[in-house]
C-alpha positions as CSV (number, residue, x, y, z in Angstrom):
1,M,-34.3,-29.2,-5.0
2,E,-36.2,-26.3,-4.1
3,Q,-33.9,-25.3,-1.3
4,I,-30.7,-26.2,-3.7
5,N,-32.1,-23.5,-6.4
6,Q,-33.1,-20.7,-3.4
7,S,-28.9,-21.4,-2.2
8,C,-28.0,-20.8,-5.8
9,F,-30.3,-17.7,-6.2
10,Y,-28.7,-16.2,-3.1
11,L,-25.2,-17.0,-4.0
12,M,-25.5,-15.7,-7.4
13,S,-27.4,-12.3,-5.8
14,F,-24.4,-12.0,-3.6
15,L,-21.4,-12.5,-6.4
16,A,-23.3,-9.9,-8.5
17,I,-23.5,-7.4,-6.1
18,I,-19.9,-8.1,-5.1
19,A,-19.1,-7.6,-9.0
20,I,-20.9,-4.6,-9.1
21,R,-19.2,-2.9,-5.9
22,A,-16.0,-4.0,-7.7
23,L,-16.8,-2.3,-10.8
24,Y,-17.6,0.7,-8.7
25,V,-14.6,0.8,-6.8
26,L,-12.4,0.3,-10.0
27,Y,-14.5,3.3,-11.4
28,L,-13.5,5.6,-8.9
29,T,-9.9,4.4,-8.3
30,G,-7.5,7.1,-9.6
31,K,-10.2,9.9,-9.5
32,P,-9.3,12.7,-7.0
33,R,-11.0,12.5,-3.9
34,R,-11.2,15.6,-1.6
35,N,-10.7,15.6,2.3
36,K,-13.9,17.3,3.5
37,S,-13.5,17.2,6.9
38,Q,-10.0,18.6,6.1
39,Q,-8.7,16.4,9.2
40,P,-5.3,14.8,9.0
41,L,-5.2,11.6,7.1
42,S,-4.0,8.3,8.8
43,T,-1.2,7.0,6.6
44,L,0.4,3.7,6.4
45,I,3.8,3.9,4.9
46,V,5.4,0.4,3.6
47,L,9.4,0.0,3.8
48,G,11.5,-2.2,2.2
49,S,15.0,-3.1,2.6
50,G,18.2,-1.2,1.0
51,G,17.2,1.5,-1.4
52,H,13.5,1.4,-1.1
53,T,13.5,2.9,2.4
54,A,16.3,5.2,1.5
55,E,13.8,6.4,-1.5
56,M,11.1,6.6,0.8
57,M,12.5,8.8,3.5
58,N,13.4,11.2,0.7
59,L,9.8,11.2,-0.4
60,L,8.5,11.5,3.0
61,S,11.0,14.6,3.7
62,V,8.9,16.5,1.0
63,L,5.7,15.3,2.4
64,Q,3.4,17.7,4.1
65,T,3.5,15.4,7.3
66,D,0.8,17.3,9.3
67,S,-1.4,16.5,6.8
68,F,-0.8,12.6,7.1
69,T,-1.1,11.7,10.6
70,P,-0.7,9.3,12.3
71,R,1.8,7.6,10.5
72,F,2.0,3.8,10.6
73,Y,5.4,2.3,9.6
74,I,5.3,-1.8,8.3
75,A,8.3,-3.4,7.4
76,A,9.4,-7.0,7.1
77,A,10.3,-8.9,10.1
78,T,13.6,-9.8,8.8
79,D,14.5,-5.8,8.1
80,N,16.1,-4.8,11.2
81,M,17.3,-1.0,9.5
82,S,14.1,0.3,7.8
83,L,12.0,0.9,11.2
84,Q,15.3,2.4,12.9
85,K,15.6,4.7,10.0
86,A,12.1,5.7,10.2
87,R,12.3,6.4,13.7
88,V,15.4,8.9,12.9
89,F,13.0,10.5,10.5
90,E,10.4,11.0,12.8
91,D,12.8,12.2,15.6
92,S,13.9,14.9,13.2
93,L,10.6,16.2,13.0
94,V,10.1,16.6,16.3
95,D,13.5,18.6,16.5
96,K,12.6,20.6,13.7
97,K,8.9,21.3,14.7
98,G,8.7,21.0,18.3
99,V,6.2,18.5,17.7
100,K,5.1,16.9,21.2
101,G,3.5,13.4,21.5
102,V,4.0,10.2,19.2
103,S,2.4,10.9,16.0
104,A,4.0,7.5,14.6
105,Q,3.7,3.9,15.2
106,F,6.3,1.3,14.0
107,T,5.4,-2.7,13.1
108,Q,7.0,-5.7,11.1
109,I,5.1,-7.9,9.3
110,Y,6.1,-11.4,8.3
111,R,7.1,-11.8,4.7
112,S,5.4,-14.0,2.0
113,R,8.9,-15.3,0.9
114,E,12.4,-15.1,2.2
115,V,15.3,-15.0,-0.6
116,G,16.4,-18.7,-1.4
117,Q,12.8,-20.2,0.1
118,S,11.6,-22.9,-1.6
119,Y,8.3,-22.4,-3.5
120,V,6.6,-25.3,-1.6
121,T,7.1,-23.9,2.1
122,S,6.5,-20.5,0.8
123,V,2.5,-21.1,0.3
124,W,2.5,-21.7,3.8
125,T,4.5,-18.4,4.9
126,T,2.3,-16.6,2.1
127,L,-0.7,-17.8,3.9
128,L,0.6,-16.4,7.0
129,A,1.7,-13.3,5.6
130,T,-1.5,-12.6,4.4
131,A,-3.4,-13.3,7.6
132,H,-0.9,-11.0,9.1
133,A,-1.8,-8.2,6.6
134,L,-5.6,-8.4,6.8
135,W,-5.0,-8.4,10.6
136,L,-3.0,-5.1,10.4
137,M,-4.8,-3.7,8.2
138,I,-8.2,-4.5,10.2
139,R,-6.6,-2.7,13.4
140,I,-4.9,0.4,11.4
141,R,-7.8,1.0,8.9
142,P,-5.5,3.5,7.2
143,Q,-6.8,6.4,4.9
144,V,-3.7,6.3,2.8
145,V,-1.3,3.8,2.0
146,I,2.3,4.6,0.7
147,C,4.7,2.5,-1.2
148,N,7.5,2.1,-3.6
149,G,7.9,-1.4,-4.3
150,P,8.8,-3.6,-1.9
151,G,7.2,-7.1,-2.1
152,T,5.9,-6.6,1.5
153,C,3.2,-4.1,-0.1
154,I,1.5,-6.6,-2.0
155,P,-0.8,-8.3,0.7
156,L,-1.7,-4.8,2.4
157,C,-2.8,-3.2,-1.2
158,M,-4.7,-6.5,-2.0
159,I,-6.2,-6.2,1.6
160,A,-6.6,-2.2,1.3
161,F,-8.4,-2.9,-1.8
162,L,-10.9,-5.9,-1.0
163,L,-12.0,-3.6,2.0
164,K,-12.8,-0.7,-0.5
165,I,-15.0,-3.3,-2.2
166,M,-16.7,-4.4,1.1
167,G,-17.2,-0.8,1.9
168,I,-15.3,-1.1,5.2
169,R,-12.7,1.6,4.6
170,W,-11.6,3.5,1.3
171,S,-7.7,3.4,1.6
172,S,-6.1,5.5,-1.4
173,I,-3.0,3.7,-2.7
174,F,0.1,5.7,-3.7
175,Y,2.6,3.6,-5.6
176,V,5.7,5.2,-6.3
177,E,8.0,2.9,-8.8
178,S,12.0,2.7,-7.5
179,I,14.4,5.0,-9.3
180,A,16.2,2.0,-10.3
181,R,13.4,1.0,-13.0
182,V,14.0,2.6,-15.7
183,R,12.8,0.4,-18.8
184,R,10.3,-1.8,-16.6
185,L,8.3,-1.6,-13.7
186,S,9.3,-3.9,-10.9
187,L,7.1,-6.9,-10.1
188,S,5.1,-5.2,-7.3
189,G,4.5,-2.0,-9.5
190,L,3.4,-4.1,-12.6
191,L,0.9,-5.9,-10.0
192,L,-0.6,-3.0,-8.6
193,Y,-0.5,-1.4,-12.3
194,K,-2.1,-4.1,-14.3
195,L,-4.8,-4.8,-11.5
196,H,-5.8,-1.1,-11.4
197,M,-5.7,-1.1,-7.3
198,A,-3.1,1.9,-7.1
199,D,-5.2,5.2,-7.1
200,Q,-2.1,7.4,-7.9
201,F,0.6,5.4,-9.5
202,F,4.1,7.7,-10.1
203,V,7.5,6.8,-12.1
204,Q,10.6,8.9,-12.0
205,W,11.4,8.0,-15.6
206,P,9.7,9.5,-18.9
207,Q,10.4,6.4,-20.9
208,L,8.5,4.2,-18.3
209,Q,5.2,6.9,-18.5
210,R,5.5,6.5,-22.2
211,K,5.1,2.9,-21.6
212,Y,2.5,3.0,-19.1
213,T,0.4,5.5,-19.7
214,R,-1.6,5.6,-16.9
215,A,1.1,6.1,-14.4
216,H,2.4,9.9,-13.6
217,Y,6.0,11.2,-14.4
218,V,7.1,13.1,-11.3
219,G,11.0,13.1,-12.2
220,C,13.7,11.8,-9.9
221,L,12.9,12.0,-6.2
222,M,16.4,10.9,-5.3
């Protein structure tokens, strides 16, 4: 009985520490963080099919890429076009700036659920996608995560947030809602907003900012 009580005490102590750490992370999330070393920040960029990737390429075109390097591009395993567009973008940087060497890597990730897939089979694929996302995040350990709505970003952002709580790596999450979202957030955006996981949350329409007051209105990026 004494051994059981002792085990319960250790478990409760561990859970209390995790809860305190989670509250601390939530408190710091959204607050400005200085890059004291002034070194470039390793950056994970999550791409989505169709309009998501087009918007992301527009966003990256105004990004100070020298400050966000190396860059790691991730797209769904069934998305054959997004990484190709990212490669074209990176090649254009080489042509403009004459950058030598590779400053970008391109990776695919399993999707949690394909369009039309049954919810029963999606349980297994979700577990597989989460495990794959965990492996990628531990391998890459980015300092910055940039995403704009594809469902692929959710497991990556969740794991990034858990790594913050565990003290393994602080990855600042920047979320830019799609321009197609005029009156309400996408499911990905709503999850990141409600769970306070995004350090900076941007919308492209003023009515969205009025509805979701913690978001920042940045105008239309397209």
